[in-house]
C-alpha positions as CSV (number, residue, x, y, z in Angstrom):
1,X,97.7,34.8,8.4
2,X,97.1,36.7,11.6
3,X,94.6,39.6,11.9
4,X,97.5,42.1,11.7
5,X,100.6,41.5,9.8
6,X,103.9,42.2,11.6
7,X,106.4,44.4,9.7
8,X,110.0,44.6,11.0
9,X,112.1,47.7,10.2
10,X,115.9,47.1,10.6
11,X,117.9,50.4,10.3
12,X,120.7,52.0,12.3
13,X,119.1,55.4,12.0
14,X,116.4,55.9,14.7
15,X,114.7,58.6,12.7
16,X,114.3,56.3,9.7
17,X,112.9,53.5,11.9
18,X,110.4,55.9,13.4
19,X,109.4,57.3,10.0
20,X,108.8,53.9,8.5
21,X,107.1,52.5,11.6
22,X,104.6,55.3,11.6
23,X,103.9,54.9,8.0
24,X,103.4,51.1,8.5
25,X,101.1,51.6,11.4
26,X,98.9,54.0,9.5
27,X,98.3,51.2,7.0
28,X,96.9,49.0,9.8
29,X,100.0,46.8,10.3
30,X,102.0,46.1,13.5
31,X,105.4,47.6,13.4
32,X,108.6,46.2,15.1
33,X,112.0,48.0,14.9
34,X,115.6,46.9,15.4
35,X,118.8,49.0,15.2
36,X,121.1,46.2,14.1
37,X,121.3,42.6,12.9
38,X,121.5,40.8,16.3
39,X,118.5,42.7,17.6
40,X,116.6,41.9,14.5
41,X,117.4,38.2,14.7
42,X,116.4,38.2,18.4
43,X,112.9,39.5,17.4
44,X,112.5,36.5,15.0
45,X,112.9,34.2,18.0
46,X,109.9,35.8,19.7
47,X,107.3,36.0,17.0
48,X,106.6,35.5,13.3
49,X,107.7,38.4,11.1
50,X,105.7,38.7,7.9
51,X,107.9,41.3,6.1
52,X,111.4,42.6,7.0
53,X,112.6,46.0,5.7
54,X,116.4,45.8,6.0
55,X,118.9,48.6,5.4
56,X,121.9,47.3,3.6
57,X,124.3,49.5,5.5
58,X,124.2,48.0,9.0
59,X,126.7,47.8,11.8
60,X,128.0,44.5,13.2
61,X,126.2,42.3,10.7
62,X,126.2,43.4,7.1
63,X,122.8,44.0,5.6
64,X,123.4,41.5,2.8
65,X,124.4,38.8,5.3
66,X,121.4,39.6,7.5
67,X,119.0,39.2,4.6
68,X,120.6,35.8,3.9
69,X,120.3,34.7,7.5
70,X,116.6,35.8,7.8
71,X,115.7,34.0,4.6
72,X,117.6,30.9,5.6
73,X,116.1,30.6,9.1
74,X,112.6,32.0,8.3
75,X,111.8,31.3,4.6
76,X,108.2,32.4,5.1
77,X,109.3,36.0,5.7
78,X,109.5,38.4,2.7
79,X,112.6,40.6,2.7
80,X,112.6,44.1,1.3
81,X,116.0,46.0,1.2
82,X,116.5,49.7,1.8
83,X,119.5,51.0,-0.3
84,X,120.9,54.0,-2.0
85,X,121.1,54.1,-5.7
86,X,124.8,53.5,-5.8
87,X,124.7,50.2,-3.9
88,X,121.4,48.7,-4.9
89,X,122.6,47.1,-8.2
90,X,125.5,45.2,-6.6
91,X,123.3,44.1,-3.6
92,X,120.5,42.8,-5.8
93,X,122.9,40.8,-7.8
94,X,124.0,39.1,-4.6
95,X,120.5,38.8,-3.1
96,X,118.5,37.9,-6.3
97,X,117.2,34.7,-4.7
98,X,116.7,36.2,-1.3
99,X,114.9,39.5,-1.4
100,X,111.4,40.3,-2.6
101,X,112.0,43.9,-3.7
102,X,113.8,47.1,-2.7
103,X,113.0,50.7,-1.9
104,X,115.5,53.5,-2.6
105,X,116.6,56.4,-0.4
106,X,115.3,58.9,0.2
107,X,112.4,56.9,1.5
108,X,108.9,57.5,0.2
109,X,106.1,56.3,2.7
110,X,103.7,55.7,-0.2
111,X,106.3,53.5,-2.0
112,X,107.1,51.6,1.2
113,X,103.4,50.9,1.9
114,X,102.9,49.7,-1.7
115,X,105.9,47.4,-1.6
116,X,104.8,46.0,1.8
117,X,101.3,45.3,0.4
118,X,102.8,43.5,-2.6
119,X,105.0,41.4,-0.3
120,X,102.0,40.5,1.8
121,X,100.0,39.7,-1.3
122,X,102.8,37.4,-2.4
123,X,102.7,35.7,0.9
124,X,98.9,35.3,0.7
125,X,99.1,33.9,-2.8
126,X,101.9,31.5,-1.7
127,X,99.9,30.4,1.3
128,X,96.8,29.9,-0.8
129,X,98.9,28.0,-3.4
130,X,100.3,25.8,-0.6
131,X,96.8,25.2,0.8
132,X,95.5,24.3,-2.7
133,X,98.5,22.1,-3.2
134,X,97.8,20.3,0.1
135,X,94.1,20.0,-0.7
136,X,95.1,18.7,-4.2
137,X,97.5,16.3,-2.6
138,X,94.7,15.1,-0.2
139,X,92.3,14.8,-3.1
140,X,94.9,12.8,-5.1
141,X,95.5,10.6,-2.1
142,X,91.7,10.0,-1.8
143,X,91.6,9.3,-5.5
144,X,94.5,6.8,-5.2
145,X,92.8,5.1,-2.3
146,X,89.4,5.1,-4.1
147,X,91.1,3.7,-7.2
148,X,92.5,0.9,-5.2
149,X,89.1,0.3,-3.6
150,X,87.5,0.3,-7.0
151,X,90.1,-2.1,-8.3
152,X,89.4,-4.4,-5.4
153,X,85.6,-4.0,-5.9
154,X,86.0,-4.7,-9.6
155,X,88.0,-7.8,-8.8
156,X,85.4,-9.0,-6.2
157,X,82.5,-8.1,-8.5
158,X,84.2,-9.9,-11.4
159,X,84.7,-12.9,-9.1
160,X,81.1,-12.8,-8.0
161,X,79.9,-12.5,-11.6
162,X,82.0,-15.5,-12.6
163,X,80.7,-17.5,-9.6
164,X,77.2,-16.4,-10.4
165,X,77.7,-17.3,-14.0
166,X,79.1,-20.7,-13.0
167,X,76.2,-21.4,-10.7
168,X,73.7,-20.3,-13.3
169,X,75.4,-22.5,-15.9
170,X,75.3,-25.4,-13.4
171,X,71.6,-24.8,-12.6
172,X,70.8,-24.4,-16.3
173,X,72.6,-27.6,-17.3
174,X,71.4,-29.8,-14.4
175,X,67.9,-28.6,-13.6
176,X,65.1,-31.1,-13.9
177,X,62.7,-28.4,-14.9
178,X,62.5,-26.7,-18.3
179,X,64.5,-23.4,-18.5
180,X,64.1,-21.3,-21.6
181,X,65.1,-17.8,-22.8
182,X,63.2,-15.8,-25.4
183,X,64.1,-12.6,-27.2
184,X,61.9,-9.5,-27.4
185,X,59.9,-11.1,-30.2
186,X,59.1,-14.2,-28.2
187,X,61.5,-16.4,-30.1
188,X,63.5,-19.1,-28.2
189,X,67.2,-18.3,-27.8
190,X,68.1,-20.9,-25.2
191,X,66.8,-24.3,-24.1
192,X,68.3,-26.3,-21.3
193,X,69.0,-30.1,-21.2
194,X,66.1,-30.6,-18.9
195,X,63.8,-29.2,-21.6
196,X,65.4,-31.6,-24.1
197,X,64.7,-34.5,-21.8
198,X,61.1,-33.6,-21.1
199,X,60.1,-32.5,-24.6
200,X,62.3,-34.6,-26.8
201,X,63.5,-31.7,-28.9
202,X,67.2,-30.8,-29.4
203,X,68.2,-27.2,-28.7
204,X,69.0,-26.6,-32.4
205,X,65.5,-27.8,-33.3
206,X,63.7,-25.1,-31.3
207,X,66.1,-22.1,-31.4
208,X,64.5,-19.3,-33.4
209,X,61.0,-20.7,-33.0
210,X,58.2,-19.1,-31.1
211,X,57.2,-20.6,-27.8
212,X,53.6,-20.7,-29.1
213,X,54.7,-23.4,-31.6
214,X,55.4,-25.8,-28.7
215,X,52.0,-25.7,-27.1
216,X,48.6,-27.1,-27.9
217,X,45.9,-24.9,-29.5
218,X,44.1,-24.4,-26.2
219,X,47.2,-22.9,-24.5
220,X,48.3,-20.5,-27.3
221,X,46.4,-17.6,-25.9
222,X,47.9,-18.2,-22.4
223,X,51.4,-18.2,-23.9
224,X,50.8,-15.1,-25.9
225,X,49.5,-13.3,-22.8
226,X,52.5,-14.6,-20.8
227,X,55.0,-13.2,-23.4
228,X,53.2,-9.9,-23.6
229,X,53.2,-9.5,-19.8
230,X,56.9,-10.4,-19.5
231,X,58.5,-8.9,-22.6
232,X,56.3,-5.9,-23.4
233,X,55.1,-4.9,-20.0
234,X,58.2,-5.9,-18.0
235,X,56.0,-7.8,-15.6
236,X,56.4,-11.1,-13.8
237,X,54.2,-14.2,-14.3
238,X,53.7,-16.9,-11.7
239,X,52.0,-20.3,-12.0
240,X,50.6,-20.1,-15.6
241,X,49.4,-23.6,-16.5
242,X,49.8,-24.6,-20.1
243,X,49.9,-27.8,-22.2
244,X,53.2,-28.3,-24.1
245,X,53.4,-30.6,-27.1
246,X,56.3,-33.0,-26.9
247,X,58.1,-34.1,-30.0
248,X,56.1,-37.3,-30.4
249,X,52.8,-35.4,-29.8
250,X,52.5,-36.4,-26.2
251,X,50.9,-33.8,-23.9
252,X,53.0,-32.3,-21.0
253,X,51.1,-30.2,-18.5
254,X,53.5,-27.6,-17.0
255,X,53.4,-24.6,-14.7
256,X,55.4,-21.6,-16.0
257,X,57.0,-18.8,-14.1
258,X,58.6,-16.0,-16.2
259,X,60.3,-12.6,-15.7
260,X,61.9,-10.0,-18.0
261,X,65.6,-9.8,-18.9
262,X,67.2,-6.4,-19.0
263,X,70.4,-5.0,-20.6
264,X,73.0,-2.8,-18.8
265,X,70.8,0.2,-19.5
266,X,67.7,-1.3,-17.9
267,X,66.0,-1.9,-21.2
268,X,63.9,-5.2,-21.6
269,X,65.7,-7.4,-24.1
270,X,63.7,-10.7,-23.6
271,X,62.4,-13.0,-21.0
272,X,63.5,-15.9,-18.8
273,X,61.1,-18.7,-17.9
274,X,61.0,-22.0,-16.0
275,X,58.4,-24.7,-16.6
276,X,57.7,-27.5,-14.1
277,X,56.1,-30.7,-15.2
278,X,52.8,-31.1,-13.3
279,X,51.4,-33.9,-15.4
280,X,51.6,-36.4,-12.6
281,X,50.0,-33.9,-10.2
282,X,47.1,-33.3,-12.6
283,X,46.6,-37.0,-13.0
284,X,46.7,-37.4,-9.2
285,X,44.1,-34.6,-8.9
286,X,41.9,-36.4,-11.4
287,X,42.2,-39.6,-9.5
288,X,41.4,-37.8,-6.2
289,X,38.3,-36.2,-7.8
290,X,37.2,-39.7,-9.0
291,X,38.0,-41.2,-5.6
292,X,36.0,-38.4,-3.9
293,X,33.1,-39.1,-6.2
294,X,33.2,-42.8,-5.4
295,X,33.6,-42.1,-1.6
296,X,30.6,-39.8,-1.8
297,X,28.6,-42.5,-3.5
298,X,29.8,-45.1,-1.0
299,X,29.0,-42.7,1.9
300,X,25.4,-42.4,0.6
301,X,25.2,-46.2,0.3
302,X,26.6,-46.5,3.9
303,X,24.1,-44.0,5.1
304,X,21.3,-46.1,3.4
305,X,22.7,-49.3,5.0
306,X,23.0,-47.7,8.3
307,X,19.4,-46.5,8.1
308,X,18.4,-50.1,7.2
309,X,20.4,-51.5,10.1
310,X,19.0,-49.0,12.5
311,X,15.5,-50.1,11.4
312,X,16.5,-53.7,11.7
313,X,18.0,-53.2,15.1
314,X,14.9,-51.4,16.3
315,X,12.9,-54.5,15.1
316,X,15.3,-56.8,16.9
317,X,15.0,-54.7,20.0
318,X,11.3,-54.9,19.7
319,X,11.5,-58.7,19.2
320,X,13.8,-59.0,22.2
321,X,11.3,-57.0,24.3
322,X,8.5,-59.3,23.1
323,X,10.7,-62.3,23.9
324,X,11.5,-61.0,27.3
325,X,7.8,-60.4,28.0
326,X,6.9,-63.9,26.9
327,X,9.7,-65.4,29.0
328,X,8.7,-63.5,32.0
329,X,5.1,-64.6,31.5
330,X,6.0,-68.2,30.9
331,X,4.9,-70.9,33.3
332,X,8.3,-72.6,33.0
333,X,11.5,-71.6,34.7
334,X,14.0,-70.1,32.1
335,X,17.8,-69.5,32.5
336,X,20.3,-67.9,30.2
337,X,23.8,-69.4,30.4
338,X,27.3,-68.6,29.1
339,X,28.7,-71.7,27.4
340,X,30.9,-72.3,30.5
341,X,27.7,-72.6,32.6
342,X,27.7,-69.1,34.2
343,X,24.1,-67.9,34.7
344,X,23.5,-64.5,32.9
345,X,19.7,-64.2,33.1
346,X,16.5,-65.6,34.6
347,X,12.8,-65.2,34.2
348,X,10.2,-64.5,37.0
349,X,9.1,-68.2,37.1
350,X,12.7,-69.3,37.8
351,X,13.0,-66.9,40.8
352,X,9.7,-68.1,42.2
353,X,10.4,-71.8,41.6
354,X,14.0,-72.0,42.9
355,X,13.7,-69.3,45.6
356,X,16.7,-67.2,44.5
357,X,16.7,-63.5,43.7
358,X,18.0,-62.3,40.3
359,X,21.2,-60.9,41.8
360,X,21.8,-64.3,43.5
361,X,21.3,-66.1,40.2
362,X,23.8,-63.8,38.5
363,X,26.5,-64.9,40.9
364,X,25.9,-68.6,40.3
365,X,26.5,-71.2,37.6
366,X,24.3,-74.2,36.5
367,X,26.3,-76.7,38.6
368,X,25.2,-74.9,41.8
369,X,21.6,-75.9,41.0
370,X,22.5,-79.6,40.4
371,X,23.1,-82.4,42.8
372,X,26.6,-83.8,42.5
373,X,25.2,-87.0,40.9
374,X,24.1,-84.9,37.8
375,X,27.4,-82.9,37.4
376,X,28.6,-85.3,34.6
377,X,25.3,-85.1,32.7
378,X,25.3,-81.3,33.1
379,X,28.8,-81.1,31.7
380,X,27.8,-83.2,28.7
381,X,24.9,-80.7,28.1
382,X,27.3,-77.7,28.1
383,X,29.6,-79.5,25.6
384,X,26.7,-80.1,23.2
385,X,25.7,-76.4,23.5
386,X,29.3,-75.4,22.6
387,X,29.0,-77.6,19.5
388,X,25.7,-75.9,18.6
389,X,23.5,-78.9,19.6
390,X,20.4,-79.0,21.7
391,X,19.9,-81.3,24.7
392,X,17.1,-82.6,26.9
393,X,17.1,-84.9,30.0
394,X,15.3,-85.5,33.4
395,X,17.2,-84.1,36.3
396,X,17.0,-83.2,39.9
397,X,17.3,-79.5,40.9
398,X,18.3,-78.1,44.3
399,X,16.1,-75.3,45.6
400,X,17.4,-72.5,47.8
401,X,15.9,-74.3,50.8
402,X,18.0,-77.3,49.8
403,X,14.9,-79.3,48.8
404,X,15.0,-81.4,45.6
405,X,12.7,-81.1,42.7
406,X,12.5,-83.5,39.7
407,X,12.2,-81.5,36.5
408,X,12.7,-81.9,32.7
409,X,15.6,-79.8,31.4
410,X,15.6,-78.6,27.7
411,X,18.7,-76.8,26.5
412,X,19.3,-75.0,23.1
413,X,21.6,-72.3,21.6
414,X,20.2,-68.8,20.8
415,X,21.8,-65.5,19.5
416,X,21.9,-62.8,22.1
417,X,23.5,-59.4,21.2
418,X,25.6,-61.1,18.4
419,X,26.9,-63.9,20.5
420,X,25.8,-67.5,21.3
421,X,24.3,-68.3,24.7
422,X,22.5,-71.2,26.2
423,X,18.7,-71.1,26.8
424,X,17.5,-73.6,29.5
425,X,13.9,-74.5,30.2
426,X,12.9,-76.3,33.3
427,X,9.4,-77.9,33.4
428,X,7.7,-80.7,35.1
429,X,8.0,-84.1,33.4
430,X,5.3,-84.8,30.8
431,X,4.1,-88.0,32.7
432,X,3.7,-86.0,35.9
433,X,1.9,-83.2,34.1
434,X,-0.5,-85.8,32.6
435,X,-1.2,-87.3,36.0
436,X,-1.8,-83.9,37.5
437,X,-4.3,-83.0,34.8
438,X,-6.0,-86.4,35.3
439,X,-6.4,-85.8,39.0
440,X,-7.8,-82.4,38.4
441,X,-10.4,-83.9,36.0
442,X,-11.5,-86.4,38.6
């Protein structure tokens, strides 16, 4: 409703219009006046009229007819009729459903103000009722929408619950691990087929029994602590290792995870647990420990052998150093050969006797020291060396200056750095040596 309500006075008498308008304005309302029906209807086209005071005795349009037209075209306007005592009864019988109230002539300003206030209060109450009705309608619409949403959510939740139950049942029935359920007293209430396969018990054999009855004595305390933690303290247990007793007495080492079960009010009603067979893993761990122990012992033995080999190698190196010294100090020329005849080493006497440097020797083979007439005999010597045999013969040897020296060749096989090589001694023939010694004595 606007800040100031607009009150229309429709009366053919100007004095009445002025009197009533002044009274209305003193009450804080806005007054509009019209001298006949057409003028009054014209004002309705310009603005909203809250209350219309209509004199029944009007020119052109009868007051009764005017009231009907106002109410028909502007149902939100309250109509109050002004009438004399003689005409009010018949008018009200006709306008019972149209007018709000009436005031009698002669007019009393106080009565007019009171009637207008009542008419405006009715409008306020009707407007408030309409607002409440609209709000109620909006709330009802929201409730209807929410009801549909809840129905949909219930259907979806029911579907999810059924799907969850189906998945749980599938998991429960097909899991390879043990799945068990206990009540708040720790008694078994459910036992899956996986548990039957691993432990050998049928479900009906263990239902109502305590989980402690299925473990060996050494694991009873662990199981009691697990049940207390899960059922009494509403806690979660991970990786508790216990030894279960199978139906035939066989030991089954398992790792248990457990959590509490709650009812719809959040109260703990039991516990749900899974037990995974780790017997094979424990056996593997024992084997690994034994293997580590053996490897540790073998490592110590290897270290001992390595130390012995190191010492032996040092002795061999020392022996080789001694041999190298003896060879370098020898009066005979010495060559080392690969078994194909390639020269790989020489002593000092060989360099002095043949006239070649060490580097020159290392680029030669035994054939380059022999005249062509001794190639066949030299090849036979190499074949014997490859067969692991020794050889000895008189031969001629070419010096670097291309002179020829007759010497005795002695060949044998030796081990050098874990491989076989040929060792060649060149010396003067025994007969020549004897003659030289005899000449010296003379």
